[in-house]
Each structure stands twice: as C-alpha cells, then as structure tokens.
N, CA, C, O and CB atoms as a CASP TS submission, in Angstrom:
PFRMAT TS
TARGET T0000
AUTHOR 0000-0000-0000
METHOD Language model
MODEL 1
PARENT N/A
ATOM      1  N   MET     1     173.169  18.490 152.033  1.00  0.00           N
ATOM      2  CA  MET     1     174.380  19.267 151.989  1.00  0.00           C
ATOM      3  C   MET     1     174.238  20.666 152.452  1.00  0.00           C
ATOM      4  O   MET     1     173.349  21.439 152.092  1.00  0.00           O
ATOM      5  CB  MET     1     174.899  19.275 150.663  1.00  0.00           C
ATOM      6  N   ALA     2     175.295  20.948 153.371  1.00  0.00           N
ATOM      7  CA  ALA     2     175.091  22.468 154.028  1.00  0.00           C
ATOM      8  C   ALA     2     175.750  23.393 153.010  1.00  0.00           C
ATOM      9  O   ALA     2     176.881  23.262 152.542  1.00  0.00           O
ATOM     10  CB  ALA     2     175.874  22.700 155.645  1.00  0.00           C
ATOM     11  N   VAL     3     174.937  24.269 152.767  1.00  0.00           N
ATOM     12  CA  VAL     3     175.084  25.561 152.010  1.00  0.00           C
ATOM     13  C   VAL     3     174.910  26.910 152.867  1.00  0.00           C
ATOM     14  O   VAL     3     173.882  27.079 153.522  1.00  0.00           O
ATOM     15  CB  VAL     3     174.022  25.562 150.870  1.00  0.00           C
ATOM     16  N   PRO     4     175.900  27.831 152.847  1.00  0.00           N
ATOM     17  CA  PRO     4     175.579  28.918 153.664  1.00  0.00           C
ATOM     18  C   PRO     4     174.254  29.734 153.034  1.00  0.00           C
ATOM     19  O   PRO     4     174.017  29.796 151.828  1.00  0.00           O
ATOM     20  CB  PRO     4     176.900  29.842 153.782  1.00  0.00           C
ATOM     21  N   LYS     5     173.519  30.286 153.984  1.00  0.00           N
ATOM     22  CA  LYS     5     172.297  31.083 153.602  1.00  0.00           C
ATOM     23  C   LYS     5     172.451  32.365 153.000  1.00  0.00           C
ATOM     24  O   LYS     5     171.770  32.807 152.074  1.00  0.00           O
ATOM     25  CB  LYS     5     171.514  31.305 154.695  1.00  0.00           C
ATOM     26  N   ARG     6     173.648  33.088 153.747  1.00  0.00           N
ATOM     27  CA  ARG     6     173.759  34.351 153.121  1.00  0.00           C
ATOM     28  C   ARG     6     175.476  34.542 152.876  1.00  0.00           C
ATOM     29  O   ARG     6     176.319  33.795 153.372  1.00  0.00           O
ATOM     30  CB  ARG     6     173.004  35.576 154.148  1.00  0.00           C
ATOM     31  N   LYS     7     175.703  35.463 152.187  1.00  0.00           N
ATOM     32  CA  LYS     7     177.229  35.751 151.878  1.00  0.00           C
ATOM     33  C   LYS     7     177.905  36.399 153.173  1.00  0.00           C
ATOM     34  O   LYS     7     177.481  37.366 153.806  1.00  0.00           O
ATOM     35  CB  LYS     7     177.398  36.835 150.540  1.00  0.00           C
ATOM     36  N   VAL     8     178.913  35.739 153.389  1.00  0.00           N
ATOM     37  CA  VAL     8     179.935  36.163 154.402  1.00  0.00           C
ATOM     38  C   VAL     8     180.560  37.559 154.051  1.00  0.00           C
ATOM     39  O   VAL     8     181.260  37.654 153.044  1.00  0.00           O
ATOM     40  CB  VAL     8     181.087  35.071 154.490  1.00  0.00           C
ATOM     41  N   SER     9     180.360  38.487 154.739  1.00  0.00           N
ATOM     42  CA  SER     9     180.968  39.885 154.249  1.00  0.00           C
ATOM     43  C   SER     9     182.437  39.716 154.566  1.00  0.00           C
ATOM     44  O   SER     9     182.895  38.938 155.403  1.00  0.00           O
ATOM     45  CB  SER     9     180.308  41.302 155.056  1.00  0.00           C
ATOM     46  N   LYS    10     183.186  40.625 153.712  1.00  0.00           N
ATOM     47  CA  LYS    10     184.433  40.743 153.594  1.00  0.00           C
ATOM     48  C   LYS    10     185.129  40.937 155.040  1.00  0.00           C
ATOM     49  O   LYS    10     186.162  40.319 155.300  1.00  0.00           O
ATOM     50  CB  LYS    10     184.653  41.804 152.651  1.00  0.00           C
ATOM     51  N   ALA    11     184.499  41.862 156.026  1.00  0.00           N
ATOM     52  CA  ALA    11     185.052  41.997 157.142  1.00  0.00           C
ATOM     53  C   ALA    11     185.052  40.729 158.164  1.00  0.00           C
ATOM     54  O   ALA    11     185.964  40.403 158.924  1.00  0.00           O
ATOM     55  CB  ALA    11     184.460  43.088 157.632  1.00  0.00           C
ATOM     56  N   ARG    12     183.905  40.160 157.998  1.00  0.00           N
ATOM     57  CA  ARG    12     183.740  38.916 158.845  1.00  0.00           C
ATOM     58  C   ARG    12     184.832  37.924 158.592  1.00  0.00           C
ATOM     59  O   ARG    12     185.585  37.422 159.427  1.00  0.00           O
ATOM     60  CB  ARG    12     182.382  38.230 158.574  1.00  0.00           C
ATOM     61  N   ARG    13     184.785  37.697 157.094  1.00  0.00           N
ATOM     62  CA  ARG    13     185.794  36.649 156.553  1.00  0.00           C
ATOM     63  C   ARG    13     187.156  36.974 157.235  1.00  0.00           C
ATOM     64  O   ARG    13     187.776  36.143 157.898  1.00  0.00           O
ATOM     65  CB  ARG    13     185.944  36.708 154.855  1.00  0.00           C
ATOM     66  N   ASP    14     187.575  38.269 157.014  1.00  0.00           N
ATOM     67  CA  ASP    14     189.000  38.642 157.202  1.00  0.00           C
ATOM     68  C   ASP    14     189.254  38.743 158.833  1.00  0.00           C
ATOM     69  O   ASP    14     190.401  38.747 159.279  1.00  0.00           O
ATOM     70  CB  ASP    14     189.329  40.125 156.399  1.00  0.00           C
ATOM     71  N   LYS    15     188.164  38.819 159.632  1.00  0.00           N
ATOM     72  CA  LYS    15     188.200  38.835 160.989  1.00  0.00           C
ATOM     73  C   LYS    15     188.632  37.481 161.450  1.00  0.00           C
ATOM     74  O   LYS    15     189.476  37.358 162.337  1.00  0.00           O
ATOM     75  CB  LYS    15     186.911  39.244 161.544  1.00  0.00           C
ATOM     76  N   ARG    16     188.060  36.453 160.855  1.00  0.00           N
ATOM     77  CA  ARG    16     188.323  35.049 161.021  1.00  0.00           C
ATOM     78  C   ARG    16     189.746  34.614 160.841  1.00  0.00           C
ATOM     79  O   ARG    16     190.352  33.941 161.675  1.00  0.00           O
ATOM     80  CB  ARG    16     187.513  34.322 160.115  1.00  0.00           C
ATOM     81  N   ARG    17     190.269  35.059 159.647  1.00  0.00           N
ATOM     82  CA  ARG    17     191.409  34.760 159.111  1.00  0.00           C
ATOM     83  C   ARG    17     192.445  35.489 159.704  1.00  0.00           C
ATOM     84  O   ARG    17     193.555  34.965 159.611  1.00  0.00           O
ATOM     85  CB  ARG    17     191.373  34.915 157.822  1.00  0.00           C
ATOM     86  N   SER    18     192.361  36.777 160.409  1.00  0.00           N
ATOM     87  CA  SER    18     193.331  37.539 160.757  1.00  0.00           C
ATOM     88  C   SER    18     194.654  36.984 161.705  1.00  0.00           C
ATOM     89  O   SER    18     195.812  37.400 161.691  1.00  0.00           O
ATOM     90  CB  SER    18     192.634  38.539 161.343  1.00  0.00           C
ATOM     91  N   SER    19     194.056  35.912 162.515  1.00  0.00           N
ATOM     92  CA  SER    19     195.002  35.293 163.633  1.00  0.00           C
ATOM     93  C   SER    19     195.958  34.415 162.906  1.00  0.00           C
ATOM     94  O   SER    19     197.042  34.231 163.460  1.00  0.00           O
ATOM     95  CB  SER    19     194.189  34.392 164.798  1.00  0.00           C
ATOM     96  N   HIS    20     195.726  33.807 161.686  1.00  0.00           N
ATOM     97  CA  HIS    20     196.688  32.937 161.180  1.00  0.00           C
ATOM     98  C   HIS    20     197.651  33.499 160.290  1.00  0.00           C
ATOM     99  O   HIS    20     198.467  32.753 159.750  1.00  0.00           O
ATOM    100  CB  HIS    20     196.097  31.925 160.570  1.00  0.00           C
ATOM    101  N   TRP    21     197.652  34.720 160.076  1.00  0.00           N
ATOM    102  CA  TRP    21     198.715  35.394 158.992  1.00  0.00           C
ATOM    103  C   TRP    21     199.445  36.104 159.848  1.00  0.00           C
ATOM    104  O   TRP    21     200.306  36.700 159.201  1.00  0.00           O
ATOM    105  CB  TRP    21     198.139  36.384 157.759  1.00  0.00           C
ATOM    106  N   LYS    22     199.529  36.345 161.039  1.00  0.00           N
ATOM    107  CA  LYS    22     200.370  37.120 161.769  1.00  0.00           C
ATOM    108  C   LYS    22     201.732  36.498 161.855  1.00  0.00           C
ATOM    109  O   LYS    22     202.022  35.316 162.041  1.00  0.00           O
ATOM    110  CB  LYS    22     199.808  37.358 163.058  1.00  0.00           C
ATOM    111  N   LEU    23     202.603  37.670 161.660  1.00  0.00           N
ATOM    112  CA  LEU    23     204.196  37.052 161.677  1.00  0.00           C
ATOM    113  C   LEU    23     204.798  36.962 163.278  1.00  0.00           C
ATOM    114  O   LEU    23     204.608  37.816 164.145  1.00  0.00           O
ATOM    115  CB  LEU    23     205.352  38.229 160.687  1.00  0.00           C
ATOM    116  N   SER    24     205.457  35.888 163.408  1.00  0.00           N
ATOM    117  CA  SER    24     206.017  36.060 164.797  1.00  0.00           C
ATOM    118  C   SER    24     207.484  36.500 164.675  1.00  0.00           C
ATOM    119  O   SER    24     208.143  36.328 163.650  1.00  0.00           O
ATOM    120  CB  SER    24     205.911  34.693 165.655  1.00  0.00           C
ATOM    121  N   THR    25     207.948  37.080 165.796  1.00  0.00           N
ATOM    122  CA  THR    25     209.312  37.638 165.925  1.00  0.00           C
ATOM    123  C   THR    25     210.108  36.452 166.072  1.00  0.00           C
ATOM    124  O   THR    25     209.643  35.431 166.578  1.00  0.00           O
ATOM    125  CB  THR    25     209.520  38.652 167.121  1.00  0.00           C
ATOM    126  N   PRO    26     211.358  36.546 165.626  1.00  0.00           N
ATOM    127  CA  PRO    26     212.241  35.488 165.826  1.00  0.00           C
ATOM    128  C   PRO    26     212.769  35.649 167.191  1.00  0.00           C
ATOM    129  O   PRO    26     212.686  36.732 167.770  1.00  0.00           O
ATOM    130  CB  PRO    26     213.317  35.441 164.794  1.00  0.00           C
ATOM    131  N   GLY    27     213.384  34.470 167.800  1.00  0.00           N
ATOM    132  CA  GLY    27     213.722  34.536 169.080  1.00  0.00           C
ATOM    133  C   GLY    27     215.278  35.027 169.129  1.00  0.00           C
ATOM    134  O   GLY    27     216.104  34.630 168.307  1.00  0.00           O
ATOM    135  N   PHE    28     215.502  35.694 169.903  1.00  0.00           N
ATOM    136  CA  PHE    28     216.761  36.564 170.122  1.00  0.00           C
ATOM    137  C   PHE    28     217.546  35.837 171.469  1.00  0.00           C
ATOM    138  O   PHE    28     216.842  35.361 172.359  1.00  0.00           O
ATOM    139  CB  PHE    28     216.276  38.339 170.450  1.00  0.00           C
ATOM    140  N   VAL    29     218.726  35.790 171.546  1.00  0.00           N
ATOM    141  CA  VAL    29     219.493  35.732 172.529  1.00  0.00           C
ATOM    142  C   VAL    29     220.653  36.597 172.754  1.00  0.00           C
ATOM    143  O   VAL    29     221.289  37.110 171.834  1.00  0.00           O
ATOM    144  CB  VAL    29     219.804  34.666 172.541  1.00  0.00           C
ATOM    145  N   LYS    30     220.942  36.764 174.138  1.00  0.00           N
ATOM    146  CA  LYS    30     221.780  38.030 174.567  1.00  0.00           C
ATOM    147  C   LYS    30     223.216  37.448 174.440  1.00  0.00           C
ATOM    148  O   LYS    30     223.379  36.277 174.780  1.00  0.00           O
ATOM    149  CB  LYS    30     221.428  38.643 176.222  1.00  0.00           C
ATOM    150  N   CYS    31     224.263  38.168 173.982  1.00  0.00           N
ATOM    151  CA  CYS    31     225.450  37.868 173.675  1.00  0.00           C
ATOM    152  C   CYS    31     226.231  38.263 174.879  1.00  0.00           C
ATOM    153  O   CYS    31     225.752  39.063 175.683  1.00  0.00           O
ATOM    154  CB  CYS    31     225.843  38.457 172.440  1.00  0.00           C
ATOM    155  N   SER    32     227.559  37.673 175.060  1.00  0.00           N
ATOM    156  CA  SER    32     228.478  37.976 176.315  1.00  0.00           C
ATOM    157  C   SER    32     228.659  39.478 176.349  1.00  0.00           C
ATOM    158  O   SER    32     228.861  40.006 177.442  1.00  0.00           O
ATOM    159  CB  SER    32     229.995  37.222 176.237  1.00  0.00           C
ATOM    160  N   CYS    33     228.609  40.147 175.350  1.00  0.00           N
ATOM    161  CA  CYS    33     228.836  41.731 175.253  1.00  0.00           C
ATOM    162  C   CYS    33     227.748  42.472 175.603  1.00  0.00           C
ATOM    163  O   CYS    33     227.818  43.679 175.832  1.00  0.00           O
ATOM    164  CB  CYS    33     229.189  42.214 173.907  1.00  0.00           C
ATOM    165  N   GLY    34     226.550  41.703 175.670  1.00  0.00           N
ATOM    166  CA  GLY    34     225.201  42.495 176.087  1.00  0.00           C
ATOM    167  C   GLY    34     224.230  42.646 174.956  1.00  0.00           C
ATOM    168  O   GLY    34     223.094  42.968 175.303  1.00  0.00           O
ATOM    169  N   GLU    35     224.449  42.476 173.639  1.00  0.00           N
ATOM    170  CA  GLU    35     223.872  42.805 172.632  1.00  0.00           C
ATOM    171  C   GLU    35     223.049  41.523 172.316  1.00  0.00           C
ATOM    172  O   GLU    35     223.455  40.372 172.479  1.00  0.00           O
ATOM    173  CB  GLU    35     224.803  43.308 171.642  1.00  0.00           C
ATOM    174  N   PHE    36     221.663  41.944 171.776  1.00  0.00           N
ATOM    175  CA  PHE    36     220.959  40.622 171.142  1.00  0.00           C
ATOM    176  C   PHE    36     221.254  40.222 169.822  1.00  0.00           C
ATOM    177  O   PHE    36     221.440  41.071 168.951  1.00  0.00           O
ATOM    178  CB  PHE    36     219.530  40.738 171.104  1.00  0.00           C
ATOM    179  N   HIS    37     221.321  38.913 169.569  1.00  0.00           N
ATOM    180  CA  HIS    37     221.577  38.582 167.982  1.00  0.00           C
ATOM    181  C   HIS    37     220.754  36.998 167.953  1.00  0.00           C
ATOM    182  O   HIS    37     220.505  36.275 168.918  1.00  0.00           O
ATOM    183  CB  HIS    37     223.627  38.485 167.491  1.00  0.00           C
ATOM    184  N   LEU    38     220.502  36.808 166.752  1.00  0.00           N
ATOM    185  CA  LEU    38     219.947  35.603 166.514  1.00  0.00           C
ATOM    186  C   LEU    38     220.760  34.283 167.046  1.00  0.00           C
ATOM    187  O   LEU    38     221.986  34.347 167.141  1.00  0.00           O
ATOM    188  CB  LEU    38     219.750  35.573 165.092  1.00  0.00           C
ATOM    189  N   PRO    39     220.111  33.179 167.364  1.00  0.00           N
ATOM    190  CA  PRO    39     220.705  31.932 167.827  1.00  0.00           C
ATOM    191  C   PRO    39     221.470  31.356 166.733  1.00  0.00           C
ATOM    192  O   PRO    39     221.002  31.368 165.594  1.00  0.00           O
ATOM    193  CB  PRO    39     219.679  30.949 168.325  1.00  0.00           C
ATOM    194  N   HIS    40     222.693  30.815 167.004  1.00  0.00           N
ATOM    195  CA  HIS    40     223.486  30.131 166.209  1.00  0.00           C
ATOM    196  C   HIS    40     224.084  31.046 165.050  1.00  0.00           C
ATOM    197  O   HIS    40     224.350  30.602 163.933  1.00  0.00           O
ATOM    198  CB  HIS    40     222.727  28.989 165.722  1.00  0.00           C
ATOM    199  N   ARG    41     224.239  32.160 165.373  1.00  0.00           N
ATOM    200  CA  ARG    41     224.824  33.254 164.548  1.00  0.00           C
ATOM    201  C   ARG    41     225.899  33.928 165.278  1.00  0.00           C
ATOM    202  O   ARG    41     225.892  34.007 166.507  1.00  0.00           O
ATOM    203  CB  ARG    41     223.785  34.277 164.139  1.00  0.00           C
ATOM    204  N   VAL    42     226.904  34.460 164.473  1.00  0.00           N
ATOM    205  CA  VAL    42     227.954  35.390 165.011  1.00  0.00           C
ATOM    206  C   VAL    42     227.364  36.665 165.325  1.00  0.00           C
ATOM    207  O   VAL    42     226.549  37.178 164.558  1.00  0.00           O
ATOM    208  CB  VAL    42     229.098  35.605 164.048  1.00  0.00           C
ATOM    209  N   CYS    43     227.764  37.278 166.532  1.00  0.00           N
ATOM    210  CA  CYS    43     227.520  38.596 166.960  1.00  0.00           C
ATOM    211  C   CYS    43     228.136  39.519 166.040  1.00  0.00           C
ATOM    212  O   CYS    43     229.321  39.440 165.714  1.00  0.00           O
ATOM    213  CB  CYS    43     227.985  38.822 168.304  1.00  0.00           C
ATOM    214  N   LYS    44     227.238  40.496 165.572  1.00  0.00           N
ATOM    215  CA  LYS    44     227.822  41.505 164.692  1.00  0.00           C
ATOM    216  C   LYS    44     228.538  42.580 165.298  1.00  0.00           C
ATOM    217  O   LYS    44     229.323  43.274 164.652  1.00  0.00           O
ATOM    218  CB  LYS    44     226.860  42.070 163.919  1.00  0.00           C
ATOM    219  N   VAL    45     228.294  42.752 166.545  1.00  0.00           N
ATOM    220  CA  VAL    45     228.994  43.826 167.322  1.00  0.00           C
ATOM    221  C   VAL    45     230.504  43.240 167.864  1.00  0.00           C
ATOM    222  O   VAL    45     231.531  43.891 167.671  1.00  0.00           O
ATOM    223  CB  VAL    45     227.969  44.290 168.655  1.00  0.00           C
ATOM    224  N   CYS    46     230.502  42.182 168.431  1.00  0.00           N
ATOM    225  CA  CYS    46     231.759  41.740 169.195  1.00  0.00           C
ATOM    226  C   CYS    46     232.428  40.843 168.236  1.00  0.00           C
ATOM    227  O   CYS    46     233.656  40.761 168.257  1.00  0.00           O
ATOM    228  CB  CYS    46     231.464  40.973 170.633  1.00  0.00           C
ATOM    229  N   GLY    47     231.679  40.118 167.341  1.00  0.00           N
ATOM    230  CA  GLY    47     232.471  39.127 166.389  1.00  0.00           C
ATOM    231  C   GLY    47     232.665  37.747 167.074  1.00  0.00           C
ATOM    232  O   GLY    47     233.451  36.916 166.619  1.00  0.00           O
ATOM    233  N   LYS    48     231.925  37.542 168.171  1.00  0.00           N
ATOM    234  CA  LYS    48     232.023  36.212 168.893  1.00  0.00           C
ATOM    235  C   LYS    48     230.905  35.235 168.649  1.00  0.00           C
ATOM    236  O   LYS    48     229.748  35.626 168.490  1.00  0.00           O
ATOM    237  CB  LYS    48     232.082  36.441 170.358  1.00  0.00           C
ATOM    238  N   TYR    49     231.264  33.902 168.619  1.00  0.00           N
ATOM    239  CA  TYR    49     230.321  32.897 168.467  1.00  0.00           C
ATOM    240  C   TYR    49     230.743  31.967 169.645  1.00  0.00           C
ATOM    241  O   TYR    49     231.916  31.636 169.814  1.00  0.00           O
ATOM    242  CB  TYR    49     230.330  32.218 166.985  1.00  0.00           C
ATOM    243  N   ASP    50     229.600  31.519 170.545  1.00  0.00           N
ATOM    244  CA  ASP    50     230.097  30.476 171.500  1.00  0.00           C
ATOM    245  C   ASP    50     231.139  30.771 172.274  1.00  0.00           C
ATOM    246  O   ASP    50     231.948  29.905 172.605  1.00  0.00           O
ATOM    247  CB  ASP    50     230.451  29.369 170.905  1.00  0.00           C
ATOM    248  N   GLY    51     231.248  32.221 172.704  1.00  0.00           N
ATOM    249  CA  GLY    51     232.398  32.590 173.396  1.00  0.00           C
ATOM    250  C   GLY    51     233.777  32.652 172.955  1.00  0.00           C
ATOM    251  O   GLY    51     234.700  32.955 173.711  1.00  0.00           O
ATOM    252  N   ARG    52     233.949  32.291 171.424  1.00  0.00           N
ATOM    253  CA  ARG    52     235.098  32.380 170.894  1.00  0.00           C
ATOM    254  C   ARG    52     235.123  33.628 169.877  1.00  0.00           C
ATOM    255  O   ARG    52     234.061  33.889 169.313  1.00  0.00           O
ATOM    256  CB  ARG    52     235.404  31.084 170.309  1.00  0.00           C
ATOM    257  N   GLU    53     236.221  34.394 169.609  1.00  0.00           N
ATOM    258  CA  GLU    53     236.265  35.224 168.723  1.00  0.00           C
ATOM    259  C   GLU    53     236.348  34.748 167.336  1.00  0.00           C
ATOM    260  O   GLU    53     237.415  34.236 166.996  1.00  0.00           O
ATOM    261  CB  GLU    53     237.162  35.961 169.023  1.00  0.00           C
ATOM    262  N   VAL    54     235.324  34.839 166.416  1.00  0.00           N
ATOM    263  CA  VAL    54     235.378  34.501 164.997  1.00  0.00           C
ATOM    264  C   VAL    54     235.647  35.393 164.126  1.00  0.00           C
ATOM    265  O   VAL    54     236.334  35.135 163.138  1.00  0.00           O
ATOM    266  CB  VAL    54     234.353  34.021 164.580  1.00  0.00           C
ATOM    267  N   LEU    55     235.187  36.467 164.345  1.00  0.00           N
ATOM    268  CA  LEU    55     235.308  37.809 163.292  1.00  0.00           C
ATOM    269  C   LEU    55     236.064  38.762 163.856  1.00  0.00           C
ATOM    270  O   LEU    55     235.847  39.018 165.040  1.00  0.00           O
ATOM    271  CB  LEU    55     233.943  38.560 162.914  1.00  0.00           C
ATOM    272  N   LYS    56     237.046  39.446 163.183  1.00  0.00           N
ATOM    273  CA  LYS    56     237.679  40.628 163.495  1.00  0.00           C
ATOM    274  C   LYS    56     236.855  42.028 163.290  1.00  0.00           C
ATOM    275  O   LYS    56     236.825  42.552 162.177  1.00  0.00           O
ATOM    276  CB  LYS    56     238.880  40.617 162.701  1.00  0.00           C
ATOM    277  N   VAL    57     236.263  42.545 164.292  1.00  0.00           N
ATOM    278  CA  VAL    57     235.301  43.742 164.114  1.00  0.00           C
ATOM    279  C   VAL    57     236.068  45.102 164.349  1.00  0.00           C
ATOM    280  O   VAL    57     236.468  45.431 165.466  1.00  0.00           O
ATOM    281  CB  VAL    57     234.036  43.635 165.184  1.00  0.00           C
ATOM    282  N   GLN    58     236.236  45.826 163.279  1.00  0.00           N
ATOM    283  CA  GLN    58     236.769  47.073 163.538  1.00  0.00           C
ATOM    284  C   GLN    58     235.866  47.952 164.369  1.00  0.00           C
ATOM    285  O   GLN    58     234.637  47.875 164.387  1.00  0.00           O
ATOM    286  CB  GLN    58     237.089  47.701 162.307  1.00  0.00           C
ATOM    287  N   ALA    59     236.603  48.787 165.045  1.00  0.00           N
ATOM    288  CA  ALA    59     236.006  49.875 165.860  1.00  0.00           C
ATOM    289  C   ALA    59     235.620  51.073 165.436  1.00  0.00           C
ATOM    290  O   ALA    59     235.138  51.882 166.228  1.00  0.00           O
ATOM    291  CB  ALA    59     236.714  50.176 166.724  1.00  0.00           C
TER
END
C-alpha cells in the first residue's frame, strides 16, 4: 500500500489546491443602453428586458 514518506507542507498542499477554489466572474451582457448586466435579468439603468420596457426607472 502506498504511503507518503514525508509530511506534505502546508505551502505545497495549498499550492496544489489553489486552482480549484478560485471564483469565476459571472458572464455579463451589454444592454441596448450600453450598460452591462447579468443575462436574463432586467437592466437596472434603463429598465428594459429583451428590448421591451419592463420597469419604470426614475431619473
């Protein structure tokens, strides 16, 4: 049975694990007004979704 000969240091262990725990940024899409927002969500700046006005945004 394979058993490690020496203790793996915390630095070496964490170096190996570091690439799996990184957060990825969510994909943003550009609205017709030019602002970025999450896909399938209403734009908070202009209040439009799929080209139609859904929310009344106060200026």
